[in-house]
N, C-alpha and C positions, 0 to 999 in steps of 0.2 A: 504492499498499499504506501501511496504516497500522498503527500498532503500539505499547506501549512502547518508548523508546528504549534498556531494557536489551537488549531483543530482536535490536537494529539486528544483534550480532556475528552469530547465527544467520542472518541475509541476506547477508552482509558480500558473499561471493562475486558474488550478481545482482548488489547495487547497484553492485558496481566495477566488472563488466562491459557495466553498462549505458552505466556514464558512459564509459570505455573507448572504447564503440559510438558517442554521443555522440546517446544518446537522451536525449530532453527527459523523462527522465521527475521525480514529483512527489513526496517519499518524506515520509511526513510521522510522525513521533515524540513521546509524549506523555512525560510526567515525567520531566523533565530533566534536574532538582537530583539532587545525587551525596548531597544531606543533606536531603531530603524526600520520604515516603512515607506514604503513609493508614499501616503498621504499622511506623512508626522510618523508619529510615536503608533506602534503596535500594540496589540490589545492582548499584551504577553503576560502572563500570567510570571509574578518573578521567581517563584517557586515553583515552577515545571521542571529545570534541572532538576533539582535536589528530588523531586516524585519521582520522577526516572532511575536518577542512582540507587533509591532507596527500595524498589524493587527485584524483587527476586530471580535472580537465573536471567537479568537484563544488561547487556552492556551497553551504556551510553557514549558517543561516539559524537566530540565537536570537532572535526578537521580545519587544522588553519589556512590550509590550501588546497590547489588540487592535489600535491603529491602524497598527501596526507591523504585527502578519499580516495586517493589508488590506495592506500595502506589498508584501509579502512575497507575496503571493497575486497581486496585478498586477505586480510584475516575474515570476512563473512564467510570466503568461499572454501576457506581450507578449516573454517571452525563446524562441527558438526551438533553443538550449543554453546549457547544460551540466544535465547534470540536477541537482537542488535537493535538498536535505535540511532539513525544519522539523521545526527543535528544539523544540518548543512546553512549557511549562509547564502542572502541575498544579495548584499556587497558585492562588488569587484575586489575580491580580496587579491594581494598583489604574490607571486610564488615568490616565498622566503626563502633568499639563503640560509642552509644548513638543515631543509626539512629532509625528512628521512621517510620516506615509503614504507622500508621495510622495516626502522626501529618502531613507528607508529602501527606500524600491524602487526607485531609479534611481542612489544613492549608497554603499548600504549603510553608510555612520555619517555621522553629524552631530552639530551642539551642540542638546543639550538643554536645558545650561543654562552660559550666558554670563557669563565674568569680564571684562572688560576689561583686558589688558596680565597676561594670567591667570598665578598663579607656579607653578602645577599643574594638568596634564590627568589627568582619570581617564575612563579608557575603558573601558565596561562593553560588557557584553552578555546580552542573555535577561534575567531575574529578577535579576540581579545590577546591573541599571541603577537599580532603586527602592535598593537600600542603596547606591551609589555619589549619588546624589540627595541622599540623607538625612548621608550622608559627609561632602559639601561644604556643607552646611546646619550642619555641626557643628565647621565650622572658621574662622568670621569673621576670622583675622585672616590668610586668604590666599587671593587672589584666584583659586579654585578654576572651571575649566570643566570640565561635565562633558559627556561624548561616548556616545551611542549609536549601537552597531556592531552591529546588527542579522548585516550579511555582512559579514565584515572582506577576502576577499575579494573581492568585487565595488568597497568601499571602496580596494583595493589597486587595482585598476583604472584607480581617477579620477585624470587627471592631476596632475602635482604641483602646482600652485597650488592645486588645490580640496582636494586632502593636507594644504599648508600651511596654508592657511584653516581648517583643521578642527583641526590636531596643529599648532601652532606650532615652528619649529626654535626650539633651546636651552631649550626647557622642557620637565621633567623630565615622564614621564609616567607615571602608574601603573594599570596593565590588570587588573579586577577580573571575576575568569570561574570559576565550578567547575571546577577540573582541573589536570591540568596546562600547565602552556608549555611549545609545541611550540619545540626546541632550534633555534635558528640567527638568526640577523638578518632573515632572509626573513621567519619571523612574528611580528616586531616592525613595529606603524605607523610607526616611526620610531624611528633610531640611537639616540634618547636614551631608549627604554623602562628603565626601571628596576626 
């Protein structure tokens, strides 16, 4: 199925039953921004992403560019479970330097802008990755690492060594995503998220 993300609430019962039944369904939703619409701000509920991430047996994907969209589809074709939601932007997003379809599709999150011994890690999803990259460039006094996280649930399934290689322990983490944060420590990539 495919439609605007704002309409996912109409299909939520069916989406949830499919996920609980372990059906490998790919749901594609566009116009994922709570800020942008062709006629002004969309009527996107700010809790949409948190709601989808909390659904059992569901992977939410928010790719930053075309390469990450390819990675998300490759993951869907290789994965026999669970259901997946692809939340795609309607914005004209640039192809970002450093994005990687393979890492996106196999690991869920990876470093897109690196810094030696970072003093801050910015983790972003979807169209906000470009904003995070631009923000890091405005902070030359800091050693900022930017992490693109098109699928946070897949990232959290990786082994501890990989997660620590992307988000080092003891380094402050700034999460950037249009919406509300899901309550509880399980929603954070690391306990040091601020």
